[in-house]
C-alpha positions in Angstrom: 68.7 125.4 80.8 70.8 124.7 77.8 73.7 122.2 78.2 77.1 123.4 77.2 78.3 122.3 73.8 81.4 120.2 74.0 83.7 120.8 71.1 87.4 119.9 70.5 89.5 123.1 70.2 92.4 123.2 67.8 94.8 122.8 70.8 92.9 119.8 72.1 93.1 118.2 68.7 96.8 118.9 68.5 97.3 117.3 71.9 95.3 114.2 70.8 97.4 113.8 67.7 100.6 113.5 69.7 99.2 111.7 72.7 100.2 108.3 71.5 103.7 109.3 70.3 106.9 108.5 72.2 107.6 111.2 74.8 111.4 111.2 75.0 113.2 113.8 77.2 114.6 115.3 73.9 111.1 116.1 72.7 109.9 117.4 75.9 111.1 120.5 77.6 114.2 119.9 79.8 112.3 120.6 83.0 109.8 117.8 82.5 109.6 114.7 84.6 112.7 112.5 84.7 114.5 114.9 82.4 114.1 117.6 85.0 115.1 115.3 87.9 118.3 114.3 86.2 119.3 118.0 86.3 117.8 118.8 89.8 119.9 121.3 91.7 119.0 119.6 95.0 120.0 116.1 93.9 121.1 115.0 90.4 120.1 111.5 89.3 122.9 108.9 89.4 121.3 106.9 86.7 118.5 107.3 84.2 116.9 104.9 81.8 113.8 103.8 79.9 111.9 100.6 80.0 109.5 99.5 77.3 106.5 97.2 77.6 104.1 96.5 74.8 105.4 99.5 72.9 105.0 102.0 75.8 108.2 103.6 77.0 108.5 104.6 80.7 111.4 106.9 81.9 113.0 106.1 85.3 115.8 107.5 87.5 117.9 106.3 90.4 119.2 108.6 93.1 121.8 107.3 95.7 122.9 103.8 96.2 122.5 102.7 99.8 121.9 99.1 100.9 118.2 99.7 101.2 116.0 100.7 98.3 112.9 102.9 98.1 110.6 102.9 95.1 108.5 106.1 94.9 105.6 105.1 92.8 103.7 107.4 90.4 100.3 108.7 91.5 97.6 109.7 89.0 98.9 110.7 85.6 97.9 114.3 86.3 101.5 114.8 87.6 104.9 113.1 87.1 107.8 112.0 89.3 108.9 115.6 90.1 106.1 115.4 92.6 108.5 113.6 94.9 111.0 116.4 94.7 110.9 117.0 98.5 111.6 113.3 99.2 114.3 112.4 96.8 117.2 114.6 98.0 116.7 113.7 101.7 116.1 109.9 101.1 118.9 109.6 98.6 121.5 110.4 101.3 120.8 107.1 102.9 119.0 104.9 100.4 118.8 103.8 96.8 115.8 105.8 95.6 113.9 105.0 92.4 111.3 107.1 90.6 109.6 106.9 87.3 107.2 109.0 85.3 103.9 107.3 85.2 102.6 106.6 81.7 100.6 109.6 80.5 102.9 112.4 81.8 106.5 113.6 82.1 109.1 111.8 79.9 107.0 108.7 79.5 104.7 107.8 76.6 101.0 108.6 76.4 99.3 105.5 75.1 95.9 105.9 73.4 94.0 103.1 75.0 92.3 103.1 78.4 93.5 99.6 79.0 97.1 100.9 79.0 96.4 102.9 82.2 95.2 100.0 84.3 96.7 99.7 87.8 98.1 96.3 86.7 100.1 98.1 83.9 101.6 100.6 86.4 102.5 97.7 88.7 104.2 95.9 85.8 106.1 99.1 85.0 107.3 99.2 88.5 108.7 95.7 88.4 110.4 96.4 85.1 112.0 99.5 86.6 113.3 97.4 89.5 114.7 94.9 87.0 116.3 97.6 84.8 117.9 99.3 87.8 119.3 96.1 89.2 117.2 96.4 92.3 116.1 93.1 93.9 113.6 94.5 96.4 112.4 97.9 97.6 110.1 99.6 100.0 107.2 100.8 97.9 105.8 104.3 98.7 102.6 105.4 97.0 100.3 108.4 97.2 96.6 108.6 96.5 95.9 106.9 93.1 99.3 105.1 93.3 97.7 102.9 96.0 96.2 100.5 93.4 99.5 99.5 91.8 101.1 99.5 95.3 98.5 97.1 96.6 99.1 94.7 93.7 102.8 94.8 94.1 102.6 94.1 97.9 100.1 91.3 97.6 101.3 89.6 94.5 105.1 90.2 94.6 106.1 90.1 98.3 109.6 89.0 97.2 110.1 92.3 95.5 108.4 94.6 98.0 110.1 94.8 101.4 107.4 96.9 102.9 104.7 99.4 101.8 103.9 102.9 102.7 100.5 104.2 101.6 100.0 108.0 101.8 96.3 109.0 101.5 95.4 105.8 99.7 92.6 106.2 97.1 91.0 102.8 97.5 87.3 102.1 98.3 87.7 100.3 101.6 85.0 102.2 103.4 81.6 103.6 102.4 81.7 106.9 100.5 82.6 109.9 102.6 79.4 111.9 103.0 81.4 115.1 103.1 82.9 114.4 99.6 80.7 112.0 97.5 77.4 114.1 97.4 79.3 117.0 95.8 80.4 114.9 92.8 77.8 114.6 90.0 78.1 111.6 87.6 81.4 111.7 85.8 80.0 110.8 82.4 77.0 113.2 82.4 77.0 116.6 80.9 76.0 119.3 83.4 74.1 122.6 82.9 76.9 124.3 84.7 80.2 123.2 86.2 80.8 124.4 89.7 82.9 122.8 92.5 83.1 119.1 92.2 81.0 119.1 89.1 84.3 120.0 87.3 85.4 116.4 87.9 83.7 115.4 84.7 84.9 114.1 81.3 83.0 116.8 79.4 84.4 119.6 81.5 88.0 118.3 81.1 87.4 118.8 77.3 85.9 122.3 77.8 88.2 123.9 80.3 91.0 121.5 81.5 93.1 124.4 82.9 90.3 125.5 85.2 89.8 121.9 86.4 93.5 121.8 87.4 93.2 124.9 89.5 90.1 123.6 91.2 91.4 120.1 91.8 94.8 121.0 93.2 93.2 123.7 95.4 91.2 120.8 97.0 94.3 118.6 97.2 96.2 121.3 98.9 93.5 122.7 101.2 95.9 124.0 103.9 96.6 127.8 104.1 99.8 129.0 102.4 99.8 126.4 99.7 100.3 128.7 96.8 103.7 127.3 95.7 102.8 123.6 95.7 99.5 124.4 93.9 101.4 126.3 91.2 103.8 123.4 90.9 101.1 120.8 90.5 99.2 123.0 88.0 102.4 123.3 85.9 102.9 119.5 86.0 99.2 119.0 85.1 99.8 121.0 81.9 102.3 118.4 80.8 99.4 116.1 80.1 95.8 116.9 78.9 92.2 116.2 79.5 92.0 113.5 76.9 94.7 111.5 78.6 93.1 111.8 82.0 89.8 110.6 80.5 91.6 107.4 79.4 92.9 107.0 83.0 89.4 107.4 84.3 88.2 104.7 81.9 91.0 102.3 82.7 90.1 98.9 84.1 90.1 98.8 87.9 91.9 96.1 90.0 88.6 94.6 91.0 85.5 95.1 93.2 85.7 96.0 96.9 85.8 92.3 97.9 88.9 91.7 95.8 90.6 94.8 97.0 89.9 93.8 100.6 91.2 90.3 99.9 94.4 91.7 98.4 94.9 94.0 101.4 94.5 91.1 103.8 96.9 89.0 101.9 99.9 91.4 102.2 102.5 89.5 104.2 105.0 92.3 104.7 104.8 95.4 106.9 102.6 98.4 106.1 102.4 102.0 107.1 99.5 104.2 106.2 99.8 108.0 106.5 96.6 110.1 106.2 95.6 113.6 106.9 92.6 114.2 109.0 91.4 117.0 106.8 91.8 115.2 103.4 89.4 116.8 100.9 90.0 114.1 98.2 90.1 110.7 100.0 88.3 110.4 103.3 90.4 109.6 106.3 88.2 106.5 106.9 89.7 104.8 103.8 93.3 105.1 105.1 92.2 103.8 108.5 90.5 100.8 107.0 93.6 99.9 104.9 95.7 100.0 108.0 93.3 97.7 109.8 93.0 95.2 106.9 96.8 95.0 106.5 97.5 94.8 110.2 99.6 97.9 109.6 100.3 101.1 111.5 98.2 104.2 110.9 100.0 107.6 111.2 97.6 110.5 111.4 98.6 114.1 110.4 96.1 116.1 112.3 94.6 119.0 110.3 96.5 118.1 107.1 95.0 117.6 103.6 95.7 115.2 100.8 99.2 115.9 99.4 101.2 115.3 102.6 104.5 114.9 100.9 104.2 118.4 99.5 102.7 120.2 102.5 104.4 118.2 105.3 107.7 117.1 103.6 109.8 116.9 106.8 107.2 114.8 108.7 106.7 112.6 105.7 110.4 112.1 105.1 111.0 111.2 108.8 108.1 108.8 108.7 109.5 107.0 105.6 113.0 106.9 107.2 111.7 105.5 110.5 109.7 102.8 108.7 112.5 101.7 106.4 115.1 101.6 109.1 113.0 99.3 111.3 112.7 96.7 108.6 115.0 93.7 108.7 118.2 94.2 106.7 118.0 93.3 103.0 118.5 89.6 102.4 117.1 88.5 105.8 
């Protein structure tokens, strides 16, 4: 069977040409990322800013100003900080809440090297945001791919991270889930046809990125009646492109499984892991393993999928609040 020919369309070439340019709120549509959050009807930002590291600008925002701080970390660059839209208004009533658009989406820049999307770079961006906002320490909340930077922050900067909440952490603590891994052909190999998880492929992202978004977010939000969050995620996914996601896939990892396990075991502060029992993206066993390694608490959302903050916002918000309020007061 003939393999599909992978060619760059005019639109793809246009996206590539601007991928490394600064992505200021003025150049992006007003509804994008931090620019949108600043105008959110539910909760306007109290402060916005931009940090710059090695020529890459990252947009951040602060909501509320309570004595305790929460840092809502970026996840994969396929979405931006608006993904936390159900958490920010509620949490900002009681806490100082910080968000930032991860490099590659929203109002932040789209660097052109894979190295610029390493977990270590996202972790360094987080520290720079804490510094720029005048925040000494915070509880770090991560989702899925944001677990890598969160792990580095918790293990290597315990003086800045008061505690950590990992939601559906995408870290290889356990053997591959047999219900997920066999469905995913090699990422780098062209396929005769692209069905199901075969769409998680660098060549297909160049051929039909919009279709990949529909498939991927359908798997992320596998629960019934998820039409609106799926539509939101697809919209945010269109604010980056397949070429940028390929760079994120090629980015250096934080290490092999042994190093990741060592980092998890070295975390000195409290940890909460929240995982859905019907997660189609990251098997439940990975979250359970992280909770065990960190001597943390595992909170299971029975029957829930991957994007718990979007499909179970009330339960997620209450879990975050309960965890933060049980920590020692800042400065202790």
